[in-house]
ZAMAR-913762 format. One record per residue (C-alpha): chain; x, y, z. Coordinates in Angstrom, 3 decimals. Each point is the difference from the previous one (the first is absolute). Last residue first. Layout:
# residues N
<r c="A" xx="X" yy="Y" zz="Z"/>
...
This chain:
# residues 144
<r c="A" xx="85.826" yy="49.614" zz="4.815"/>
<r c="A" xx="-0.190" yy="-3.258" zz="2.549"/>
<r c="A" xx="-3.179" yy="0.198" zz="2.549"/>
<r c="A" xx="0.737" yy="-2.455" zz="2.836"/>
<r c="A" xx="-2.542" yy="-1.517" zz="2.037"/>
<r c="A" xx="0.234" yy="-1.413" zz="3.515"/>
<r c="A" xx="-2.251" yy="-1.678" zz="2.038"/>
<r c="A" xx="1.243" yy="-1.249" zz="3.133"/>
<r c="A" xx="-0.976" yy="-2.846" zz="2.571"/>
<r c="A" xx="-0.659" yy="0.859" zz="2.773"/>
<r c="A" xx="3.509" yy="1.234" zz="1.844"/>
<r c="A" xx="1.046" yy="-2.174" zz="3.425"/>
<r c="A" xx="3.738" yy="0.839" zz="-0.504"/>
<r c="A" xx="0.836" yy="2.713" zz="-2.526"/>
<r c="A" xx="0.505" yy="-0.527" zz="-4.091"/>
<r c="A" xx="1.355" yy="3.032" zz="-1.116"/>
<r c="A" xx="-0.091" yy="0.756" zz="-3.868"/>
<r c="A" xx="3.080" yy="1.779" zz="-1.509"/>
<r c="A" xx="-1.139" yy="2.956" zz="-2.479"/>
<r c="A" xx="0.877" yy="-0.899" zz="-3.767"/>
<r c="A" xx="3.084" yy="1.382" zz="-0.863"/>
<r c="A" xx="0.701" yy="-3.214" zz="-1.475"/>
<r c="A" xx="3.696" yy="-0.330" zz="-1.376"/>
<r c="A" xx="-0.694" yy="-3.480" zz="-1.537"/>
<r c="A" xx="-3.720" yy="0.015" zz="0.007"/>
<r c="A" xx="-1.978" yy="3.377" zz="-0.080"/>
<r c="A" xx="2.481" yy="2.500" zz="-0.644"/>
<r c="A" xx="1.257" yy="-2.465" zz="-3.096"/>
<r c="A" xx="-2.716" yy="0.937" zz="-1.848"/>
<r c="A" xx="-2.398" yy="-2.648" zz="-0.882"/>
<r c="A" xx="-0.826" yy="-2.310" zz="-3.001"/>
<r c="A" xx="1.529" yy="-3.505" zz="0.437"/>
<r c="A" xx="0.255" yy="-1.461" zz="-3.126"/>
<r c="A" xx="-1.471" yy="-3.590" zz="-0.929"/>
<r c="A" xx="1.053" yy="-0.618" zz="-3.858"/>
<r c="A" xx="-2.466" yy="0.412" zz="-2.375"/>
<r c="A" xx="-1.842" yy="-3.171" zz="-1.061"/>
<r c="A" xx="1.261" yy="-1.349" zz="-3.059"/>
<r c="A" xx="-2.851" yy="0.461" zz="-2.970"/>
<r c="A" xx="2.745" yy="1.891" zz="-2.118"/>
<r c="A" xx="3.005" yy="-2.511" zz="0.138"/>
<r c="A" xx="-2.978" yy="-2.861" zz="-0.929"/>
<r c="A" xx="-0.816" yy="2.137" zz="-3.134"/>
<r c="A" xx="3.354" yy="0.506" zz="-0.851"/>
<r c="A" xx="1.188" yy="-3.774" zz="-0.079"/>
<r c="A" xx="3.421" yy="-0.481" zz="-0.581"/>
<r c="A" xx="1.308" yy="0.762" zz="3.687"/>
<r c="A" xx="-2.242" yy="-3.587" zz="0.909"/>
<r c="A" xx="-1.390" yy="0.720" zz="3.042"/>
<r c="A" xx="0.221" yy="-1.897" zz="3.004"/>
<r c="A" xx="-2.606" yy="0.286" zz="2.665"/>
<r c="A" xx="1.703" yy="0.921" zz="3.578"/>
<r c="A" xx="-1.576" yy="2.911" zz="0.734"/>
<r c="A" xx="1.078" yy="2.377" zz="2.683"/>
<r c="A" xx="-3.224" yy="1.727" zz="1.707"/>
<r c="A" xx="-2.019" yy="2.250" zz="-2.445"/>
<r c="A" xx="-0.449" yy="3.894" zz="-0.820"/>
<r c="A" xx="-0.069" yy="2.741" zz="2.890"/>
<r c="A" xx="1.360" yy="0.236" zz="3.360"/>
<r c="A" xx="0.233" yy="1.863" zz="3.061"/>
<r c="A" xx="2.268" yy="-0.208" zz="3.124"/>
<r c="A" xx="-0.455" yy="1.681" zz="3.219"/>
<r c="A" xx="2.257" yy="0.546" zz="3.064"/>
<r c="A" xx="-0.615" yy="0.479" zz="3.653"/>
<r c="A" xx="2.601" yy="0.829" zz="2.112"/>
<r c="A" xx="-0.981" yy="-1.465" zz="3.333"/>
<r c="A" xx="-0.041" yy="0.699" zz="3.662"/>
<r c="A" xx="-0.831" yy="-2.821" zz="2.852"/>
<r c="A" xx="-2.790" yy="-2.359" zz="1.217"/>
<r c="A" xx="-0.346" yy="-2.818" zz="-2.182"/>
<r c="A" xx="-2.104" yy="0.433" zz="-3.358"/>
<r c="A" xx="-2.360" yy="-2.878" zz="-1.183"/>
<r c="A" xx="0.960" yy="-2.290" zz="-2.972"/>
<r c="A" xx="-0.653" yy="-3.038" zz="2.498"/>
<r c="A" xx="-3.770" yy="1.134" zz="0.318"/>
<r c="A" xx="-0.228" yy="3.433" zz="-1.704"/>
<r c="A" xx="1.803" yy="2.698" zz="-2.478"/>
<r c="A" xx="-2.723" yy="0.454" zz="-2.274"/>
<r c="A" xx="0.355" yy="2.037" zz="-3.117"/>
<r c="A" xx="-1.988" yy="2.086" zz="-2.806"/>
<r c="A" xx="0.001" yy="1.414" zz="-2.884"/>
<r c="A" xx="-0.988" yy="-2.634" zz="-2.801"/>
<r c="A" xx="2.547" yy="-2.502" zz="1.670"/>
<r c="A" xx="3.023" yy="1.426" zz="2.780"/>
<r c="A" xx="1.917" yy="-3.085" zz="0.738"/>
<r c="A" xx="1.363" yy="0.125" zz="3.629"/>
<r c="A" xx="3.732" yy="0.049" zz="1.048"/>
<r c="A" xx="1.061" yy="0.148" zz="3.598"/>
<r c="A" xx="3.318" yy="-0.227" zz="2.062"/>
<r c="A" xx="-0.077" yy="-0.897" zz="3.416"/>
<r c="A" xx="-0.244" yy="2.144" zz="2.809"/>
<r c="A" xx="3.197" yy="0.894" zz="2.466"/>
<r c="A" xx="-0.216" yy="3.539" zz="-1.115"/>
<r c="A" xx="2.763" yy="2.729" zz="0.765"/>
<r c="A" xx="1.633" yy="-0.464" zz="-3.516"/>
<r c="A" xx="-2.772" yy="0.487" zz="-1.673"/>
<r c="A" xx="-2.651" yy="-3.010" zz="-0.645"/>
<r c="A" xx="-0.783" yy="-0.287" zz="-4.081"/>
<r c="A" xx="-3.701" yy="-0.331" zz="-0.536"/>
<r c="A" xx="-0.155" yy="-0.643" zz="-3.884"/>
<r c="A" xx="-3.009" yy="0.654" zz="-1.974"/>
<r c="A" xx="-0.580" yy="-1.891" zz="-3.188"/>
<r c="A" xx="-1.469" yy="0.416" zz="-3.146"/>
<r c="A" xx="-2.932" yy="-0.577" zz="-2.856"/>
<r c="A" xx="-2.765" yy="1.606" zz="-0.623"/>
<r c="A" xx="1.134" yy="3.286" zz="1.992"/>
<r c="A" xx="-3.154" yy="2.588" zz="0.017"/>
<r c="A" xx="-0.252" yy="2.942" zz="-2.333"/>
<r c="A" xx="0.359" yy="3.519" zz="1.847"/>
<r c="A" xx="3.600" yy="0.563" zz="-1.409"/>
<r c="A" xx="0.843" yy="-2.917" zz="1.842"/>
<r c="A" xx="-2.186" yy="-1.911" zz="2.627"/>
<r c="A" xx="0.487" yy="-2.374" zz="3.318"/>
<r c="A" xx="-3.054" yy="-0.839" zz="2.448"/>
<r c="A" xx="0.154" yy="-1.272" zz="2.808"/>
<r c="A" xx="0.860" yy="-2.726" zz="2.311"/>
<r c="A" xx="1.593" yy="-0.918" zz="3.479"/>
<r c="A" xx="-0.106" yy="-2.539" zz="2.183"/>
<r c="A" xx="1.953" yy="0.329" zz="3.331"/>
<r c="A" xx="2.127" yy="-2.922" zz="1.498"/>
<r c="A" xx="1.343" yy="-0.528" zz="3.700"/>
<r c="A" xx="3.326" yy="-2.384" zz="-0.364"/>
<r c="A" xx="-0.746" yy="-3.798" zz="0.597"/>
<r c="A" xx="-1.264" yy="-2.217" zz="2.776"/>
<r c="A" xx="-3.184" yy="0.969" zz="0.251"/>
<r c="A" xx="-1.902" yy="-0.092" zz="3.370"/>
<r c="A" xx="-3.855" yy="-1.478" zz="0.358"/>
<r c="A" xx="0.973" yy="-3.434" zz="0.001"/>
<r c="A" xx="2.811" yy="0.539" zz="2.209"/>
<r c="A" xx="-2.303" yy="0.163" zz="3.104"/>
<r c="A" xx="-2.113" yy="-2.358" zz="-0.858"/>
<r c="A" xx="2.863" yy="-2.867" zz="-0.107"/>
<r c="A" xx="1.167" yy="1.070" zz="2.942"/>
<r c="A" xx="-3.210" yy="-0.686" zz="1.833"/>
<r c="A" xx="-0.370" yy="-3.101" zz="-1.656"/>
<r c="A" xx="3.585" yy="-1.341" zz="1.345"/>
<r c="A" xx="-1.077" yy="1.180" zz="3.282"/>
<r c="A" xx="-3.474" yy="-1.815" zz="0.115"/>
<r c="A" xx="2.142" yy="-3.398" zz="-1.302"/>
<r c="A" xx="2.687" yy="0.362" zz="2.425"/>
<r c="A" xx="-2.573" yy="0.630" zz="2.678"/>
<r c="A" xx="-2.388" yy="-3.087" zz="-1.167"/>
<r c="A" xx="3.013" yy="-2.254" zz="0.213"/>
<r c="A" xx="0.806" yy="1.120" zz="3.788"/>
């Protein structure tokens, strides 16, 4: 009896190991260029449409490339795509004396988003559709 119980438990354990407990996720990667130049610093947002139950994803764009993989991979569904690109430095926490003209001159330029709204807030980019069983996807964005 004891061996039968252990055998059944072992069988259930082995059968359970191959299954995934979470949603199906598909890796998506690619390149992002603006006016034929790679976006050096930015993000790409995959926002689920109303008919999609997939989670929202935001992925870093670095030197013209992005990679939504592992835990950042995309779930099954349809996504609105929003892309932001930045120039300048992240917020500076140093304190500069107001009266020191040299400090002001050397102060880093504040970070600024440079893409038109048609690529982000009012995105006109083609929606991305992720279907069940899809192989990894390569999706390049050439913005003009």
